[in-house]
C-alpha angles and dihedrals in degrees: 000000000000090000092050092050094048092047091052089052091046093054091049091048093049091060098037124355090210094054118115127204124221120246130188122220092189110114090209089065092071124069110161098189099054138114090243097048102072090160091053093229109175134184090277085084087080091061091045090055091049090052094048090049093049090050092052094243095119134016128227138199104198119224132222140206121212104199092191099054095027090230116138141168123199119223117265128212132196138168118272119234088259092054092045089058088053089050090056089058095050112137097204134072121254086229089067088071109089137156116285111271091236096051108135116247100178109065129185117196126192128225090280090055092247119137112260132207118243142174115252118247134185088267097051090048090051093050091048091051091053090051093045092059092041095051091048090054091049090048090055094049124081105227117183147141100253103214102047114114090188110036095225129100125202109217125189129009143260114003091347098066112137123195112219115197116212106211144137094253098061095070101097114123128199135178118236126201121190143211090027091286131119093212096057125075111347093164121156116244133182138065123093091251091072089064094040119108114248093245090063096042091072087063095058116124127193114207089337095310122118117240140222127216124212127183137187116255112239091339099173093047092047090050092050090052090046090055087057090051094254125130098217099198095041098043106024103021097175133129098270093214102043112116127178134198100027106149103164097067126100108269093231092060121100100229095204094050091047092047091051093051092046092047092052094046091047091053089057099036127098093220142354096273092051088052092054092048092048090048093056092042092055096041115105115269112263094012125131089242088064089063098050113127127227088252092055092045091047090054091049093047091050090053090050091050090051091049091049099037095154090062100027093111090056095057114100091005101107094261092136092080090063092044089058089064093050090049090050092052090055091048093048091052090053093046091050093046096050094041098048106022103034097021085217127134117248124188120210125211111173104292093347129090134199125204136164113282109273094033090074088085089060092041093058091053094044093049090056090047094047092049092051092045093053101036102027089231122112131206104052113168122239128188135200103245092186118064092200095172088067086075092080098107102114139000117252117257118270094256092060111106112243118258131180091254104041106169123107136179083212127015117256112270121250087239091058094047093048093047092048091052092048091047092051091046091051094047092048093058114108091224121108089004137325118258132192124179110262095204131059136186115286118219 
């Protein structure tokens, strides 16, 4: 357990010496003999932390939990100056630190969102095999935001700022089912890119190659229509969020944007009131949408129900939980196809997918095929979310290695170039095993 803790601190320090890692002092967090505790970390870790703190090896900022206000702060740990000096003398590469080979990738959570034990079946073994090959491909691919000098993003504002570390360890993906059922949830989680703002995702490089992002257009709505036997884009073919004649909405609100947010929250809400509350919660802080009343939102939702009469009864009925499983089937098909057929890394972000530039042509075709395979309906619409040709603002400096897509809004950082070289050098070493990239640029 000491080694695991020190390695976690080492990875955080490698990316940003000021970065702290979260640590739970709740005994219930630790179950050593458990499917999801491959490292067998028990509650004795709390005593180990106390000893390391008292000996001046690590530092701690203790957390708190105010049960009255509901405000809490989890404890943070970081390496002491003494330990940081030891880190500087480390004789091994940070890239040698990878997830444990027995780490569970197929997770079943109960109604309280706690992980639940289960007996393996042919299906769980199949899903785990898909993820095993996928995680291995991600592990062998350098995935980075090319222009960051310090590989840390600050997301949010005020007291809700989150620091997201961009590194080669946070690339492990797992599949999570919910409510103790194998036909609910199933979404894929993991990888720093899922928590990365869209504006930064267009700067992702894989092994030094720029990437393209493609998403489905109105996926949840199209799936709901497909379940009613209707091909939305072939038979309806309208902007699903365009509403006309709404006069009781604040003039500074973009009706289409508000309608889109309300439609998506209604799909996932149990009832109308829950949809309104979720709408305001997700609306940008300080925006006019944040101030919309239940009456205004009710009027908008009624107009959306009239526009989408074939699926009106499904809105605000809790249908979103079943849609998550359909989404996950489409995503699994794409992961499997790109891992095994193209041998090319693919990153998933909700209903959006990122691949190396050149493979986006294949991605478009495979997204259409996966949608038809899962829903039985052809003709889904996909859009390029990344306008990668907008990057042509300046040529890269002369010391930048050539790539097949060599245009940048900003030049690659020296940190990125150095890390990429070190990553390639590490992966090229014959020990523990030789590795050569399985995918190449497609013209």
